[in-house]
C-alpha positions in Angstrom: 6.8 3.1 9.6 5.9 6.4 11.3 6.6 5.2 14.8 10.1 4.1 13.8 10.8 7.1 11.6 11.5 4.6 8.9 10.9 7.0 6.1 14.0 8.9 7.1 16.4 6.2 5.7 16.9 5.1 2.1 15.1 8.0 0.5 15.4 6.4 -2.9 13.1 4.2 -4.9 13.1 1.3 -5.9 16.6 0.5 -4.7 17.8 0.7 -1.1 21.5 1.7 -0.8 22.1 0.7 -4.4 20.6 -2.8 -4.1 17.3 -4.4 -4.1 17.6 -5.5 -0.4 18.9 -3.1 2.3 22.4 -4.1 3.5 21.0 -4.4 7.1 18.8 -7.4 6.3 19.0 -9.9 9.0 21.2 -8.0 11.5 19.0 -8.7 14.5 18.6 -11.9 16.4 16.2 -13.6 16.7 15.3 -13.1 13.0 11.7 -12.1 13.6 12.9 -8.9 15.4 14.1 -7.6 12.0 10.5 -7.3 10.8 9.5 -5.2 13.8 12.6 -3.3 14.9 15.1 -3.2 12.0 14.2 0.1 10.3 15.5 -0.7 6.8 13.8 -4.1 6.9 10.5 -2.5 8.0 10.7 0.0 5.2 11.6 -2.8 2.7 8.6 -4.9 3.8 6.3 -1.8 3.7 7.4 -0.9 0.1 6.9 -4.4 -1.3 3.7 -5.1 0.5 2.4 -1.8 -1.0 3.4 -2.9 -4.5 1.8 -6.4 -4.0 -1.4 -4.9 -2.5 -1.6 -2.5 -5.5 -1.3 -5.4 -8.0 -3.9 -7.4 -6.1 -6.3 -4.4 -6.0 -5.8 -3.8 -9.7 -6.6 -7.4 -10.4 -9.7 -7.4 -8.1 -11.1 -4.1 -9.4 -10.2 -4.9 -13.0 -12.0 -8.2 -12.8 -15.0 -6.6 -11.3 -15.2 -4.0 -14.0 -14.2 -6.1 -17.0 -15.4 -9.6 -16.2 -18.3 -9.0 -13.9 -19.4 -5.9 -15.8 -19.7 -3.9 -12.5 -20.3 -0.3 -13.3 -20.1 1.2 -9.8 -17.8 4.2 -9.7 -16.3 2.9 -6.5 -14.2 0.4 -8.4 -12.8 3.1 -10.6 -12.1 5.3 -7.5 -10.5 2.3 -5.9 -8.0 1.9 -8.8 -7.3 5.6 -8.8 -6.9 5.9 -5.1 -4.6 2.8 -5.0 -2.4 4.4 -7.7 -2.4 7.7 -5.9 -1.6 6.1 -2.5 1.5 4.3 -3.9 2.6 7.5 -5.5 2.1 9.4 -2.2 4.1 6.8 -0.4 7.0 7.1 -2.9 6.7 10.9 -2.8 6.8 10.8 1.1 10.0 8.7 0.9 11.7 10.8 -1.8 10.9 14.0 0.1 12.5 12.6 3.3 9.0 12.7 4.9 7.9 16.2 4.1 5.0 16.5 6.5 2.2 17.6 4.2 2.9 14.7 1.8 3.2 12.3 4.7 -0.1 13.4 6.1 -1.8 13.0 2.7 -0.3 9.5 2.6 -1.8 8.7 6.0 -5.2 10.1 4.9 -4.9 8.1 1.7 -4.5 4.9 3.7 -7.8 5.6 5.5 -9.6 6.4 2.3 -8.2 3.3 0.7 -9.5 1.1 3.5 -13.0 2.7 3.2 -13.1 2.2 -0.6 -11.9 -1.3 -0.4 -14.5 -2.1 2.3 -17.2 -0.6 0.1 -16.2 -2.6 -3.0 -15.8 -5.8 -1.0 -19.4 -5.3 0.3 -20.6 -4.7 -3.3 -19.0 -8.0 -4.5 -19.8 -10.1 -1.5 -22.2 -13.0 -2.4 -24.7 -12.1 0.3 -24.8 -8.5 -0.8 -26.2 -9.5 -4.2 -29.7 -8.4 -5.0 -30.3 -11.9 -6.5 -30.2 -13.5 -3.0 -33.3 -11.7 -1.8 
C-alpha cells in the first residue's frame, strides 16, 4: 500500500467510487498484475484481507478465552489491538494518509504481529505445560 501510495485514492469506506468493487478492477493484463500494480485493486485487497483477518483473529482469541478458558491478558490485548488496527487503517484512508495516523497504523501492524506470535506460542500444543 505505502509503496504504491494506494491510500491516496478512494478515501472512503466501505465503498470505492460508490460501489463495492473499484471500477478499475481487471484493467491490467495479464490479470495477476492487477493485484500488484493496479492501485485501486491493491487497496481493495488490503481492505478486505484486513476485515477477514480481523474476523479470524476475533474467532481465534474468542475461542481461546471462552472455550479453552485461557486467561492470559495477551488474548484480550490481541482483540483490542486488532480492532484498533482496523480503525487506524480506516482513519488513515479517510484522512488521505495523514502522516501521524499512517505511522501509527504501521506501528500497529508490528505490534499486532508480536501479539499474534505470542498468543500462537501460548496455544501451540508443544508449548503446553502438560507435555513436559
